[in-house]
SENUKOL-410403 format. One line per 4 residues: number of its first residue (from 1); their letters; for each residue x, y, z of C-alpha. Coordinates in Angstrom, 3 decimals. Example, Ala and Ser with C-alpha at 12.3 -4.5 7.8 and 13.67 -1.06 7.14 Angstrom:
! residues 2
1) as) 12.300:-4.500:7.800; 13.670:-1.060:7.140
***
This chain:
! residues 170
1) mtsa) 29.441:32.731:6.727; 26.342:33.791:4.780; 26.603:30.731:2.525; 26.733:28.423:5.546
5) lldr) 23.615:30.049:7.018; 21.758:29.753:3.719; 22.789:26.100:3.405; 21.575:25.420:6.954
9) alve) 18.254:27.152:6.231; 17.820:25.133:3.015; 18.481:21.854:4.833; 16.093:22.712:7.659
13) eatk) 13.207:23.986:5.530; 13.432:21.235:2.924; 13.672:18.489:5.546; 10.847:19.933:7.668
17) ksgl) 8.467:20.000:4.719; 9.299:16.544:3.398; 7.789:13.619:5.289; 10.218:11.201:3.673
21) vwva) 13.991:11.349:3.257; 16.419:8.968:1.574; 19.217:7.962:3.936; 22.379:6.101:2.950
25) gpgg) 24.573:4.724:5.701; 28.254:3.950:5.198; 28.618:1.596:2.233; 24.894:0.898:1.974
29) parp) 22.155:1.866:-0.453; 19.862:4.801:0.226; 16.559:3.852:1.861; 13.385:5.904:2.219
33) lwhv) 12.655:6.710:5.871; 9.927:8.754:7.526; 11.165:11.289:10.012; 10.369:14.341:12.101
37) wheg) 12.513:17.491:12.175; 13.107:18.288:15.836; 15.588:20.704:17.417; 17.896:20.956:14.430
41) aacl) 17.973:17.300:13.309; 15.982:14.695:11.422; 14.751:12.192:14.006; 13.957:8.557:13.167
45) vgdg) 12.612:5.511:14.951; 13.097:1.962:13.717; 14.788:-1.433:13.861; 11.942:-2.959:15.836
49) pgeq) 8.919:-5.109:15.001; 6.579:-3.189:12.723; 8.970:-0.252:12.336; 11.244:0.853:9.511
53) plpg) 14.668:-0.781:9.173; 17.717:1.375:9.877; 20.579:-0.687:8.395; 24.069:0.752:8.671
57) ladg) 22.977:3.637:10.884; 24.823:3.466:14.181; 25.886:5.989:16.769; 28.760:8.134:15.495
61) vtae) 28.704:7.172:11.803; 28.159:9.613:8.951; 25.132:9.248:6.706; 24.020:10.979:3.519
65) vtvr) 20.483:12.390:3.575; 18.656:13.273:0.355; 15.532:15.395:0.650; 12.862:15.398:-2.020
69) skdk) 10.340:18.046:-2.938; 6.942:17.490:-1.368; 5.251:18.896:-4.477; 7.101:17.274:-7.370
73) ggrl) 9.108:14.524:-5.662; 12.412:15.659:-7.198; 15.688:15.937:-5.309; 16.093:19.275:-3.518
77) vtwa) 19.232:18.864:-1.442; 21.639:16.196:-0.213; 23.406:16.772:3.086; 25.823:14.916:5.333
81) arvv) 24.680:13.956:8.813; 26.225:12.614:11.971; 24.121:9.825:13.488; 23.416:10.074:17.217
85) elap) 21.522:7.285:18.992; 19.433:8.507:21.914; 19.398:6.481:25.126; 15.880:5.246:26.004
89) gsqa) 14.375:7.223:28.858; 16.759:10.170:28.624; 15.351:13.702:28.451; 16.342:14.066:24.777
93) wqet) 14.790:10.655:24.001; 11.492:11.586:25.672; 11.246:14.916:23.835; 12.077:13.300:20.489
97) vael) 9.667:10.408:21.002; 6.867:12.852:21.844; 7.388:14.461:18.412; 7.696:11.117:16.609
101) kgkr) 4.575:9.703:18.259; 2.454:12.507:16.817; 3.616:11.702:13.273; 3.546:7.877:13.431
105) lnap) 0.724:6.695:11.192; -1.164:3.410:11.515; 0.487:2.274:14.719; -1.104:-0.962:15.948
109) daet) -0.496:0.000:19.587; -0.831:3.776:19.775; -1.318:3.837:23.562; 1.759:1.745:24.421
113) mter) 3.904:2.666:21.420; 6.522:4.643:23.366; 7.088:1.776:25.805; 7.590:-0.598:22.861
117) ware) 10.023:1.848:21.255; 12.012:1.985:24.502; 12.197:-1.833:24.711; 12.594:-2.885:21.075
121) crvl) 13.529:0.051:18.825; 16.214:2.648:18.302; 15.650:6.399:18.136; 18.235:8.260:16.055
125) rlep) 19.038:11.889:15.347; 20.599:12.783:12.015; 22.403:16.036:12.776; 23.573:18.100:9.780
129) tgal) 27.341:18.562:9.621; 27.137:21.534:7.266; 28.381:19.734:4.151; 26.037:19.816:1.166
133) aplp) 26.570:17.515:-1.790; 26.277:19.001:-5.279; 23.225:18.016:-7.291; 24.063:15.202:-9.732
137) dtsl) 24.208:15.614:-13.504; 22.673:12.170:-14.121; 19.538:10.446:-12.836; 21.277:8.010:-10.446
141) aeap) 18.409:5.546:-11.034; 19.018:2.070:-9.636; 17.186:-1.239:-9.569; 14.893:-1.692:-6.547
145) lpta) 16.310:-3.413:-3.487; 15.395:-7.099:-3.095; 12.289:-7.678:-1.009; 9.970:-10.459:0.090
149) attr) 6.959:-8.428:-1.063; 4.949:-9.839:-3.938; 2.458:-8.397:-6.374; -1.189:-9.236:-6.519
153) qpvp) -2.778:-11.617:-8.993; -3.260:-10.474:-12.610; -6.000:-7.915:-13.234; -9.361:-9.561:-14.072
157) aglp) -10.102:-9.459:-17.797; -13.316:-7.441:-17.406; -11.888:-4.732:-15.141; -10.497:-2.427:-17.854
161) rlll) -13.859:-2.527:-19.651; -15.634:-1.534:-16.416; -13.205:1.281:-15.672; -13.067:2.731:-19.164
165) rkkr) -16.704:2.490:-20.247; -18.448:5.765:-20.874; -21.210:6.819:-18.564; -24.635:6.355:-20.095
169) rr) -26.692:9.446:-20.664; -30.102:9.533:-19.094
***
């Protein structure tokens, strides 16, 4: 019983302090997702225009959540979660969205964001099931997921000289 309480406390504290978690749905790769810890679960919003994708996360499935250290970025804990989709307009949805709205950065429509979430997005709760995964012995590094994002043009030839020159003494 004590071990279960300590595990629950570790999951809650680590997830509360980390603004980003890695979530892997059934059979899919882990993706970084921003979240808010609210009433015993990591709460997410996504799958709408301008919001984070939530592939493979559906009501009732099990997901694996990896929490990183806010200070060093290393893996702290990996826990299993049951995904619960909240119905738009329900009491639980409204309470969760109020928490998420306060943490959503750079929203193009801050005043009408909750209405847009109700129409076009999904709000999910990742509820811990109590199962913690052991920390891996290897790095588990993988190639980045394919994306349409591109890099900028090459760095101008004179830029390193400008950045690295020593300040002149007066």
